[in-house]
C-alpha positions as CSV (number, residue, x, y, z in Angstrom):
1,M,26.5,4.5,-24.4
2,K,23.6,6.9,-23.6
3,T,20.7,6.1,-21.2
4,I,18.1,5.6,-24.0
5,D,20.4,3.1,-25.8
6,I,20.9,1.2,-22.6
7,L,17.2,1.1,-21.9
8,S,16.5,0.0,-25.4
9,E,18.6,-3.1,-24.8
10,L,17.1,-3.8,-21.4
11,V,13.5,-3.7,-22.7
12,T,14.2,-6.5,-25.1
13,L,15.0,-8.8,-22.2
14,Y,11.9,-10.4,-20.8
15,S,12.4,-10.4,-17.0
16,E,9.1,-11.3,-15.3
17,S,9.6,-11.6,-11.5
18,G,11.4,-14.9,-10.9
19,K,12.8,-15.0,-14.5
20,E,15.5,-12.3,-14.3
21,S,18.5,-14.3,-15.4
22,S,18.8,-12.8,-18.9
23,A,18.6,-9.3,-17.5
24,A,21.3,-10.1,-14.9
25,D,23.5,-11.7,-17.5
26,H,23.2,-8.6,-19.7
27,I,23.8,-6.1,-16.9
28,E,26.9,-8.0,-15.7
29,A,28.3,-8.3,-19.2
30,W,27.6,-4.6,-20.0
31,L,29.3,-3.4,-16.8
32,T,32.3,-5.6,-17.4
33,K,32.6,-4.3,-21.0
34,Y,32.0,-0.6,-20.5
35,T,33.4,0.0,-17.1
36,H,36.4,-0.9,-14.9
37,Q,34.4,-1.1,-11.7
38,K,34.2,-4.2,-9.5
39,V,31.2,-6.3,-10.4
40,T,29.9,-9.1,-8.1
41,R,27.1,-11.6,-8.9
42,I,24.9,-12.7,-6.1
43,G,22.5,-15.2,-7.6
44,D,20.8,-13.1,-10.2
45,N,21.5,-9.9,-8.4
46,V,24.3,-7.8,-9.7
47,L,26.3,-5.5,-7.5
48,V,28.9,-2.9,-8.6
49,Y,31.3,-1.0,-6.3
50,I,32.7,2.4,-7.2
51,P,35.4,3.8,-4.9
52,G,35.0,7.5,-4.2
53,T,37.2,10.4,-2.9
54,N,35.6,10.3,0.5
55,Q,35.7,6.7,1.7
56,N,34.0,7.4,5.0
57,K,30.7,7.8,3.3
58,C,28.7,5.4,1.1
59,L,25.6,5.9,-1.0
60,I,23.7,2.9,-2.4
61,F,21.6,3.0,-5.5
62,N,18.9,0.3,-5.8
63,G,17.0,-0.9,-8.9
64,H,15.0,-4.0,-9.5
65,T,15.3,-5.9,-12.8
66,D,12.0,-7.8,-12.6
67,T,8.7,-6.7,-14.2
68,V,5.1,-7.8,-14.1
69,K,3.8,-10.0,-16.8
70,I,3.0,-8.6,-20.3
71,G,-0.6,-9.5,-20.0
72,D,-2.8,-9.5,-23.1
73,R,-0.7,-8.2,-26.0
74,A,-3.8,-7.0,-27.7
75,N,-4.0,-4.2,-25.2
76,W,-0.6,-2.9,-26.2
77,R,-0.4,-0.3,-29.0
78,T,3.4,-1.0,-29.3
79,D,5.6,-4.1,-29.0
80,P,6.1,-4.4,-25.1
81,L,9.6,-5.8,-25.7
82,A,10.8,-3.1,-28.0
83,L,11.5,0.5,-26.9
84,T,9.2,2.8,-28.9
85,E,9.3,6.6,-28.9
86,K,6.2,8.7,-29.6
87,D,5.3,12.2,-28.6
88,G,8.1,12.6,-26.1
89,R,7.4,9.3,-24.4
90,L,9.2,6.0,-24.5
91,Y,7.0,2.9,-24.4
92,G,7.8,-0.7,-23.3
93,L,7.4,-3.2,-20.6
94,G,9.2,-2.1,-17.4
95,V,10.4,1.3,-18.7
96,S,9.0,3.1,-15.7
97,D,9.1,0.2,-13.2
98,M,12.0,0.4,-13.3
99,K,14.4,-0.3,-16.2
100,G,14.6,3.4,-16.9
101,A,16.2,4.1,-13.5
102,I,18.5,1.0,-14.0
103,A,19.7,2.4,-17.4
104,A,20.5,5.8,-15.7
105,M,22.4,4.0,-13.0
106,M,24.4,2.0,-15.5
107,E,25.3,5.2,-17.4
108,M,26.3,6.8,-14.1
109,V,28.6,3.8,-13.3
110,A,30.3,4.2,-16.6
111,S,30.7,7.9,-16.2
112,Y,32.8,7.4,-13.1
113,D,35.5,5.6,-15.0
114,N,37.0,8.9,-15.8
115,A,36.4,10.8,-12.5
116,L,35.9,9.5,-9.0
117,P,32.6,10.2,-7.3
118,A,32.6,12.3,-4.1
119,C,32.0,9.1,-2.0
120,D,31.9,5.4,-2.3
121,I,29.0,4.1,-4.4
122,Y,27.3,0.7,-4.6
123,C,24.7,0.0,-7.3
124,M,22.6,-3.0,-6.8
125,F,20.4,-4.5,-9.6
126,V,18.1,-6.9,-7.8
127,V,15.4,-9.5,-8.5
128,E,11.9,-10.2,-7.2
129,E,10.9,-6.8,-6.0
130,E,7.4,-7.4,-7.4
131,T,7.1,-10.7,-5.4
132,T,9.3,-11.8,-2.5
133,G,11.7,-8.9,-2.1
134,N,14.5,-11.4,-1.7
135,G,16.8,-9.6,-4.2
136,T,17.3,-6.5,-2.1
137,N,17.2,-8.5,1.2
138,D,19.9,-10.9,0.1
139,T,22.1,-8.2,-1.4
140,L,21.9,-6.1,1.7
141,N,22.8,-9.1,3.8
142,Y,25.9,-9.6,1.6
143,L,26.8,-5.9,1.9
144,K,26.3,-5.7,5.7
145,P,30.0,-6.4,6.7
146,H,31.2,-4.1,4.0
147,L,29.0,-1.2,5.2
148,S,30.1,-1.4,8.8
149,K,33.3,0.6,8.1
150,Y,31.4,3.8,7.0
151,E,30.5,6.7,9.1
152,D,27.5,7.5,6.9
153,V,25.4,5.2,4.7
154,A,22.3,6.2,2.8
155,A,20.4,5.0,-0.3
156,I,18.4,6.0,-3.4
157,I,15.6,3.7,-4.6
158,G,15.0,4.3,-8.3
159,E,11.2,3.6,-8.2
160,S,8.8,5.8,-10.2
161,T,8.5,9.3,-8.8
162,T,9.1,11.5,-11.8
163,L,12.4,12.4,-10.2
164,K,10.6,13.8,-7.1
165,A,11.7,12.8,-3.5
166,V,9.3,10.3,-1.9
167,L,10.2,9.5,1.7
168,G,8.0,6.5,2.6
169,H,5.2,4.0,2.1
170,R,2.9,1.9,4.2
171,G,3.7,-1.6,5.2
172,N,1.9,-4.6,3.7
173,A,1.0,-8.2,4.2
174,F,-0.8,-10.8,2.1
175,V,-3.3,-12.8,4.1
176,R,-5.1,-16.1,3.5
177,V,-8.4,-16.3,5.3
178,T,-9.7,-19.9,5.2
179,F,-13.2,-21.2,6.0
180,Q,-14.2,-24.8,6.7
181,G,-17.7,-25.9,6.0
182,Q,-19.9,-28.9,5.3
183,G,-19.7,-30.4,1.8
184,G,-22.3,-32.4,-0.1
185,H,-24.4,-32.6,-3.3
186,A,-25.8,-29.3,-4.6
187,S,-29.2,-30.7,-4.8
188,R,-29.3,-31.4,-1.1
189,P,-27.3,-28.4,0.4
190,P,-26.7,-27.9,4.1
191,E,-27.8,-24.7,5.7
192,P,-26.0,-21.7,4.1
193,Q,-24.3,-20.7,7.4
194,R,-22.6,-24.1,7.4
195,Q,-21.2,-23.8,3.9
196,A,-17.6,-22.6,3.4
197,I,-18.4,-20.3,0.5
198,H,-21.3,-18.7,2.4
199,K,-19.0,-18.0,5.3
200,A,-16.4,-16.5,2.9
201,Q,-19.2,-14.3,1.5
202,V,-20.2,-13.0,4.9
203,F,-16.6,-12.3,5.7
204,L,-16.1,-10.4,2.5
205,E,-19.0,-8.2,3.4
206,S,-17.3,-7.3,6.6
207,I,-14.2,-5.8,5.0
208,E,-15.6,-2.3,4.6
209,K,-16.6,-2.2,8.3
210,Q,-13.2,-3.6,9.4
211,Q,-11.3,-1.1,7.4
212,A,-13.3,1.8,8.8
213,L,-12.6,0.4,12.3
214,W,-8.9,0.1,11.8
215,S,-8.7,3.5,10.0
216,K,-10.0,5.2,13.1
217,K,-7.8,3.2,15.5
218,Y,-4.6,3.3,13.4
219,T,-3.5,6.4,11.6
220,D,-0.2,8.1,10.8
221,P,0.3,11.8,10.1
222,L,2.3,11.2,7.0
223,L,1.4,7.7,5.8
224,G,-2.3,8.1,6.3
225,T,-4.7,5.2,7.1
226,V,-4.8,1.5,6.5
227,S,-6.4,-0.3,3.6
228,I,-7.8,-3.8,3.2
229,T,-8.4,-5.2,-0.4
230,S,-9.7,-8.6,-1.4
231,T,-7.6,-9.8,-4.3
232,G,-8.8,-13.4,-4.6
233,L,-11.3,-16.1,-3.7
234,E,-10.4,-19.8,-3.9
235,A,-13.2,-22.3,-3.7
236,G,-14.7,-25.2,-5.6
237,T,-13.9,-28.8,-6.3
238,G,-14.0,-28.9,-10.1
239,A,-17.5,-30.4,-10.0
240,M,-20.3,-27.9,-10.6
241,N,-22.8,-29.9,-8.5
242,Q,-20.5,-30.4,-5.5
243,I,-20.4,-28.1,-2.4
244,P,-16.8,-27.5,-1.4
245,T,-15.7,-28.0,2.2
246,N,-13.4,-25.0,2.3
247,A,-13.0,-21.6,0.8
248,T,-10.2,-19.0,1.1
249,V,-10.3,-15.2,0.8
250,I,-7.0,-13.6,-0.1
251,L,-6.3,-10.1,1.3
252,D,-3.8,-7.3,0.6
253,V,-3.5,-5.3,3.8
254,R,-1.6,-2.0,3.8
255,T,-0.4,-1.0,7.3
256,V,0.9,2.0,9.2
257,P,3.4,1.4,12.0
258,T,0.9,1.2,14.9
259,L,-1.2,-1.5,13.1
260,H,1.8,-3.4,11.8
261,A,3.0,-4.0,15.3
262,K,-0.3,-5.6,16.2
263,L,-1.2,-7.1,12.8
264,K,-1.2,-10.8,13.9
265,E,-3.3,-10.0,16.9
266,E,-5.9,-7.9,15.0
267,L,-6.2,-10.4,12.1
268,T,-6.6,-13.3,14.4
269,A,-9.4,-11.6,16.3
270,W,-11.1,-10.7,13.0
271,G,-10.8,-14.3,11.8
272,D,-12.1,-15.7,15.0
273,A,-15.2,-13.6,14.8
274,Y,-16.0,-15.2,11.5
275,D,-14.9,-18.8,12.2
276,A,-11.8,-18.5,10.0
277,S,-8.2,-19.5,10.2
278,I,-5.6,-16.8,9.3
279,R,-2.3,-17.2,7.6
280,I,-0.1,-14.1,7.1
281,I,2.3,-14.2,4.2
282,N,5.3,-11.8,3.7
283,P,4.4,-9.2,6.3
284,Y,6.7,-6.4,5.1
285,P,7.2,-3.4,7.4
286,V,6.7,0.3,6.7
287,G,9.4,2.0,4.7
288,F,10.3,5.6,5.8
289,C,13.1,8.1,5.7
290,D,12.8,10.9,8.3
291,P,12.8,14.3,6.6
292,S,15.6,15.4,8.9
293,E,18.0,12.9,7.4
294,R,20.7,14.4,5.2
295,I,19.8,12.3,2.2
296,A,16.1,13.5,2.4
297,E,17.2,17.2,2.8
298,V,19.5,16.9,-0.3
299,V,17.0,15.3,-2.6
300,M,14.1,17.5,-1.6
301,H,16.3,20.6,-2.1
302,L,17.4,19.4,-5.6
303,T,13.8,18.7,-6.5
304,D,12.6,22.0,-4.9
305,Q,10.1,20.3,-2.6
306,K,8.7,21.8,0.5
307,E,6.2,19.1,1.4
308,V,7.0,15.5,2.3
309,Q,5.7,13.1,-0.2
310,V,4.8,9.4,0.4
311,T,3.6,6.7,-1.9
312,Q,0.7,4.2,-1.6
313,G,2.6,1.2,-3.0
314,A,5.3,-0.7,-1.2
315,T,8.9,-0.7,-2.4
316,D,12.2,-2.2,-1.4
317,Q,12.8,0.9,0.7
318,Q,11.4,-1.2,3.6
319,F,14.5,-3.4,3.7
320,F,16.7,-0.3,4.0
321,T,14.5,1.0,6.8
322,R,14.8,-2.3,8.6
323,A,18.6,-2.1,8.2
324,N,18.6,1.4,9.6
325,I,19.8,2.9,6.3
326,P,18.0,6.1,5.4
327,A,16.7,5.7,1.9
328,V,14.8,8.1,-0.4
329,I,12.7,6.9,-3.4
330,C,13.6,8.9,-6.5
331,G,13.4,7.7,-10.1
332,P,12.4,8.9,-13.5
333,G,9.4,6.6,-14.0
334,E,5.7,7.6,-14.2
335,K,3.7,6.1,-11.3
336,S,0.4,6.1,-13.2
337,A,1.9,4.1,-16.1
338,I,3.3,1.1,-14.2
339,H,1.7,-2.4,-14.2
340,A,-0.4,-1.4,-17.1
341,P,-0.5,-2.0,-20.9
342,N,1.4,0.7,-22.8
343,E,3.7,1.5,-19.9
344,Y,5.8,4.6,-20.7
345,I,8.4,7.0,-19.3
346,E,8.9,10.6,-20.2
347,K,12.0,10.9,-22.4
348,S,13.0,14.2,-20.8
349,L,13.0,12.7,-17.3
350,L,15.0,9.7,-18.4
351,V,17.8,11.7,-20.1
352,N,18.1,13.9,-17.0
353,C,18.1,11.1,-14.5
354,T,21.9,10.3,-14.6
355,E,22.8,13.9,-14.0
356,R,20.3,14.2,-11.1
357,Y,21.8,11.1,-9.4
358,M,25.3,12.5,-9.8
359,Q,24.1,15.8,-8.3
360,I,22.7,13.9,-5.3
361,I,26.0,12.1,-4.8
362,S,28.0,15.4,-4.8
363,A,25.6,17.2,-2.5
364,W,25.2,14.4,0.0
365,A,28.9,13.6,0.3
366,A,29.9,17.3,0.7
């Protein structure tokens, strides 16, 4: 079965983050039907092992089965759950992020039924990349004792790079900044500075200044500077004439290594200055593969790249970095199309992806 046909089946399966069971069931059944490789189910994560000629080396391929929500279907020009081809592009929910890469990996697994790869291969199809990251984390923990026997281990993350080599991304943390204030009836309000929503408003106005301060203090020659984005404001009691006693600002903070090491300290100091309590949620570290690593050299050579590329968004690369496994991000998807209505992938990149992955295996294992 060709990559486009595999992708066509995957797109019909709704797999919003946290609801990936149908995708996992399908991938497991497909691998069992069309290959003779060893398939393991770890929750809704699917892991397949392919023995290679050189069993001292292991290359891991990682793809996540979850997608974001469809959103308003009125904004889609095609059915988001049906693969649609138009003008050299394939449209559908998750085709770039990242069911296209998964389809290429599945075709690759099947192709090795007839000829062994140059080294051992693991392909992991994981859940919750868009939310918790638990899929890759849990699967790597399962693999840990199996990987200890290898002299060399590396990985490819199939996120959207138009088949270019991307070597890293900033870390990130979600932060809840909560303000306490005096409640009461809106007709008899307390002074503004004693109201929770007013405190939150003043804090929101400080974000630009704080980002400028951190950007001067914490920079990285490859990953750039930090960013602070407010993604939510929670306040209100449900009664339009009642002043709430608390309000919460939600932040998405993107970090470089020097800030990440001091993130709790810096956020606490910022919160204290505005009479706020800070709660850090899921502080994920920077993901990075040194350009001198063999896997980076191989992928950059195959993509004819001279300059190191990084991405702004976080990926599951961070879990490989934490596990001391060099991992390069390389997938057929289009970064500008992800998380948006009318998501698409270039057909030419998709059909060439399996061959590119097999070239990487042969070159890295040589």
